[in-house]
N, C-alpha and C positions, 0 to 999 in steps of 0.2 A: 189502656184506658178506653172507656166507652165513648161513643159519639155524644156530643152535647145533648141532642134530643134523642132520648131512648124511651122505649116503653118502660113503665115502672118495673124494676126488677128488685127482688129481695136481696139484701146484702148485709154484711157486718161491716161496721166502720169503726176504726180506732183512730182517735184524733187527740191532739195536744190542746188542752183547755187553756184559754186565756182567763186568768183569775186575779182577784185582788182581795185584800181584807184590811182590817183596821189595825193590825199589829204594828207596833213601832219596832224598828230594828236598828242595831248599831252598825256602823261601817265595818265591813268585813264579815257580817253575819251571812250565812249561806241559806237562810230560811227561804228566800225567794228563788233559789236555784232549783227547788223541787219542781219536777215535771208532773203535772196531773194529766193522766190519760183517761179519756172517756171512751167507753165501749158501748156502741149502739147497734141495734138491729132495726132495719126499716126498709122502705122502698126508695130506691134511688130515682129521683125525678129529673136530675140534671147532673152532668158530669163533664167538665172540660178542664183546660189547663189552669183555670183560675179558682174554681170552686166545685164542691160537691153539695148537692141538695138532697137530704135524706129525710123522708117523712115517716113517722112512726105509726100512723094509723090512716085508714081510709074507709069509706062507706060505699056500698054498691048503690046507694040512693043517688041516682043520676040527676044532675042539673044541666040542662041543655045538652043532654046525651054524653056528658062527661062525669066520671066518678070524682068524688071529692076527697082530697088528701089533706091531712092536717098534722099538727105537732111536728112541724118541719124545722130542721136545722140547716143553716147555710154555713158550711165550713170552708174557709179559705184553703186552697190546695196545699199551701206551705205548711199547714197544721195537720194534714192527713198523714198518719203513720202507716195505715193499712186499710185497703178496701177490697173485700172479697165478696164476689157474687155467689149466691146460693142457687144452684141450678135446679131446675125442675119445679119451681114454685112460681106461679103467675098471680098477679093482682087481678 
């Protein structure tokens, strides 16, 4: 696992989605046992024992000498199935 404060690094993240819908189910129905996995590629902004923050886009337009990242997902560590860093690519 990376340190909490890391320079943004490109990675793939597979995580278990929390989801709901309006479907009515009967007792014993296994519909809600389905696991929905999300596959994302983006820049890891934060990584610790509690969460991973992955942003899908950034701009080189600096604000106060810092690049701006957006479209970020904060994923609880318990929902992360796989996090793989892509070497050789820098933001």
